[in-house]
N, C-alpha and C positions, 0 to 999 in steps of 0.2 A: 699270407692269405688266410690261414687258420685263425690268426689273431684278429684280423679284420672281421671275420665271421663271428667270432666270440664277442667282440666289442659291439657289433651291430645287434646281435641277439640280446645282449645285456641291456643296451640302450632302449631297444624296443620293449623289453620287459618292464623297465622303469617307466617308460612313457605310458604303458598300459596300466600301471599301478597308480599313477598320479591322481586320477579322479577319486580313488578310494582313500587317499591320505587326507584330503580336505573334507571328506564326508563325515558328518557326525551322526551319532546314534539318534534315531527319532525320539522325540519327547514322549513320555508315557501319556496315555489318555486318562485324565482324572476320572472318567466314568468307569474305568476298570478298577478303581479303588473305592469300594463302597463302605468300607469300615470307618467310622468316625473315631478319631483319637484326640482327646483333650489332655494335653500335657500340663501337669501342675508343678512338677519338680523335675529338675535336670541336674545331674552331677557326674563327675568323672571319678572312677575308682581304678586303682592300680592293683592287679593281681599277678603275682609271679613275674613282675617286670613288664607286664602288658597293660595298656590302658583300656578300660571299658567305659562306655557311656551308659549310665543307668538312669532311666526316666520312670517317674511315677505318673500314671495316666488313667483316664477313664476311657476304656475301649468299648465303644457301643454301650456306654453306661455302666460297665463293670470296672471296678478298680483293679489295676494290674501293674506290676513292675516289669519293665522291659529292659533288656540289656543288649548292647551292640558291641562287638569286638572291633568293628571297623569305624571307631570314633575318629573324628578329625581334630582331636584335642581342643575342641570347642564345645561350649554348652549349648544345647538345643533350647531355643527360646520357648518359654511356656506359651501355649496357645492351641489353636485348633488345626489339625492336620487330617489327611485321609490316608488309608492304608488298604492293603489287600492281604488276605490270608495266603501265606506262601506254603506252609506246611500244615495241612489239616491234621487234627489230632488223630493219629493212627494207633494210638496206645490201646491195647486190648482191654485194659481195666477201666471200669467206669469211674473209679475214684482217683485216677491219675490223669494228668494232661501234659501234652507236649505240643506247643503251639509256636509258630513263627509268623511274623508280619513283615511286609515291605512297606515302609512309610514313604509317601511321596511328599516332597518339599515344593515350595512355591516356584523355585527355579527349574523344576522338572527333574531334579536328581532324586535318587532313592537311597534308602539305607535299610538293611535288614536288622530286625530286632527279634530276640527270643523272649518268650514270657518266662520270667524268673521268679515271679511272685504273684499271688492272687489273694484276695480277701478284703477285709475292711480297712480303709485308710487309717494310718497310725493315729491321726488327730481324733478320729471318731471311735477309737478303741481304748477307752479308759482302763487303766490297770489297777 
């Protein structure tokens, strides 16, 4: 009798959980991603055995280098994307910055990028 009760309880729990298995995450709303990102260069870099996706982009008109450690071993196509500021700059010093963005892709997926470089694009910086 005890086994039957356990089996019935387990089966009922599985049946209640079934609707959650088929449910996918709701797609992000593009209106929540107000930052314009224009990717001009995309590359993969390997550091200490881990791959990082590094992109050069104009983020709201400013040239920045962005890096993501959750790269899919694929290069991001140059073009226009939208993003949202994930980590606002909380650094106490005005001459330093720590910034992160979540970039929204056309299929509704997102990827986090950290700002790893700022300044003038290399081609516009004669030495």
